[in-house]
N, C-alpha and C positions, 0 to 999 in steps of 0.2 A: 930231832930237828922237826919231824912231821908234827909232833905233839906241840912244839913251840909255835909253829905256823898256825895250827888249828886254834890254839889259845889266842893268838894275836888276832886272827880273823874273827873269833867270837867276840873279843873285846871291841873290835872295830865295828861290828854289826850292832852291838849294844849301844856304842857311842853314836852311831848313825841314827838308830831308832830314837834315842833320847834327844838328839839334836832336832829331828823332825817333830817330835812331840812338843818340845818346848818352843819351837818356832811358830806354833799355831797352824802348821800346814799338814798335820797328821791326817785330818779328814780328807783333804785334797789329794794327798798321796795315795791313801787307801782307796779312794774313789777311782783314781786313775788305774790302779792295779786291777780293781774290779772290772773296769771298762775293757782293759786288755784281755782279761780272762774270758769275758763274754763277747768281746768284739762289738760292743754297743755303747752308745752314749747315754748319759743320764746319771742321776744320783744313785740309783739302785737297780741296775740292769739285771735281768734274769734270763734263763734259757727259754726257748720257744715253748708255747703252751700246747702245741699239737692241734688236732682237729677239735672243733668246738660244737657243742649243742646248746643252742639258745632257747631257753624256756620263757615263753611270754604269750600274750594274746595276739590275735591277728590284726594288730594295728601298730602304729609307730610308737607313740607314747615314750616311755622311759627306756625303751630298748633301741630306739633309732640311733642314738649316739654310739651304741655298741656296734650296730650294723655298719655304721659309717666307717669305723675303724677296721672291722673285719674285712669289709669290701676294699678299702683303700690299700690295705697291706696284703690283700689276697690270702687271708687266712681261711682255710677250708672250714665251712660250718654248715650246719643244718638247723632247722627250727622245729620245735615242738610247740605248737600253738594251741591255746585253750580257749574255750568259749565261756560265756557267762553261765551257761547251764552246767558245763562239766567242771568248772573251777572249784566249787565247794568240796566235792569229794577228792579231787586231785590235791587241793590245798591241804586237806586233812592228812592224806597219805604223805605228802611232801614234808609236812611238819614232823610226822612220825619217823621218816627216814633221815631227816636232817638236811634234805635238799633245799627246802625253803626255811632257812634259819629263822626268819622273822615272819613267816607266813605270807611272804610277798614274792612277786616276780618283778623285774627279770632276775633270772638265775642262769648260770652257765655250768656245764660239766665239760670236761675235756678228756682226751685220750691219755693225758699225762696224769690223770687221777685227781684233778682239781674240781672242787665244787665251790662256787662263790656266788654271793648275792650282793645287792645294792649296786645300782647302775654305775655310779661314779667310781666305786671300788673296782668294779669289773673293767671299766675303761682305763683306769690307772694301771691295773695289772697287765692289760694288753699293751699299754704304752711301755711298760718296763720290759716286756718280752720282745718288743720290736725296736727298741732303742730310741723311743721318743719320750722318755721320762724327763722331767725338768732337771736342770743342773741343781746341785745341792744348795748353791748360793741363792737360788730362786724358789726353793720349796715354799717359803712363806708367802711369796707372791702367788704362786700357783694355787695354794690352799685358799687364799683369800678370794681369788677369781672364781674357783669352783664352788665355794660355799656361797658366794654372792649370786652366782648363776642359779644355784639351787633355791635360794630365797626368792629370787625373781620368778623362777618357773613355778614354784609352789603356789603363787598367787593366781595362776591361770586356772588351776583345777576347779576351785569353787565356782568360777564363772562359767566354764564350759559345762559343768555338770548341774548347773542350776536348771531346774525343770522349766523355768520361765525364760531361758536363754533366748535372746533376740538380737536384732541388729542394734537396737538402742543400748542394750547391755554391753555388746561388743565395743561399740564406739565409746561408751562411758569408761570402759576398762582401759582402752587404748589411751584415752585422754588423761585419766587420773593416775594410772599405774604404769602402763607400758612406756609412755613418753618419759616419765620420771626416772624409771630404771635404766632406760636406754641412755639417758643423759649422764647417768653415773658411769656406765660402761664406756661411753664415748670418751670420757676423760682418761681412761686407762687403755684405750684401744691403740694398736700399733699405728705408727705414722705411715702414711702412704709413701712407698718408695718404688716407683714404677721402674726405675733403672735396675732393680733387682729381679724383675720378672715376677712370675706368679708365686714364687716361694719367698718373697720379700717381706711379708706381713705376718708377724708372730706376736703373740701375747706375752711370751716369756722366753728367757734363755737365748734370745736372738736367733732362734731356729724353731723348726717344727716340734711341737710337743703335744701330748695328749690333751692339754688344756685347749688347744685350738679346735679340737673336735667337739669338746664340751661347748665352746662358745659358738661354733657354727651351728650345732644342733639347736642351741637356745635361740639364736637369731632366726633360723629357718622356721622354727615352730611359731614364732610371733609374726614372721612374714606371712606364713600360711593363714594364721589367725586373722590378719588384716585383709586377706583375700576372700574371706567368707562373704557370700553375697545374699543369702537368705531369699532365694527365688526372685532376685532382682530388686529386693526392697532396700538394699543398701549398696553404696558404692565401695569399690575396692580401695583400701587404704594402704598406701606405701609407708609402712611403719619406720623404715630407715631413711626416708626422704630428708629429714632434718639432721641426720647423723652421718656425715660424710666419711669419717674414719671407719665406723662400723660397716657402712655400706661397701666401702672399698675392700675391707677384709672379707666380707661375705661373698662378694662377687669374685674376688680373686681365688679364694679357697675353693669355690665351686668349680674352678678350672682344673683342679688336680685331675690328671687323666683317668685314673681308676675310679675316683669319686664321681667325676662327671658322667662316666659310663653308668654308674649305679643310679645316680640321680635321675637319669632319663630312662632307666630300664622299666619295661612294662611290668616286670615281676615285683617292683617296689610297691609296697602298700601305700595307697593314696592317703593324704591327710584327711581325716574325717573326725567328727565328734563321736 
């Protein structure tokens, strides 16, 4: 009798799995099981990453988005900061040991044994560990937003590092590049929903995801860029003035309690060229 019931149960499970598979809901079911196991939302949640060591220079740059997430989720971390003078030798050793996979920073190491480079890959990994990965149905949207943000951000480097960088160059870049790209992002920005409070504005999955940190960091970088004054030779430019949805997102996101505390902290590295 026991063998009969075991056989029937086995056939029932096979039938259930087949029904789920052919219904097109297999991925949804497996994702839900994964969420139950980890107790976190998102397409691919993982366990916590432990304490983090962030390897970068003593400036915001491409590491600031990582810091924003570490601070907001109160993940313990320390920094190993390099200087222009120390970097060549450290870079050489980092390549040899495999810490700097592509000879670049930021990089992180963790007490769980992880070594990872590339700022957006690091932010995504942190997002998976704290339950703010995107929903599987929105992965394509999240990838689009992050890659678009990277394209936009990459256009700032050549301007900032131009040896002839000036107020004129800043204003020209804002007029010809920044405004154009912000207009693109304004079209996909979350709609202002004040009745939902400070957590009502999201770029994907109708909830907080790691993409929101990418977008906030991108916007803040350009807000600070517009505030450069060049010893009084140029006026401050509010780059978000003509983009109400982006401005609402930026201002609301900055109100997140732990994030707001970090944004005002004296220990935070100031924006500088």
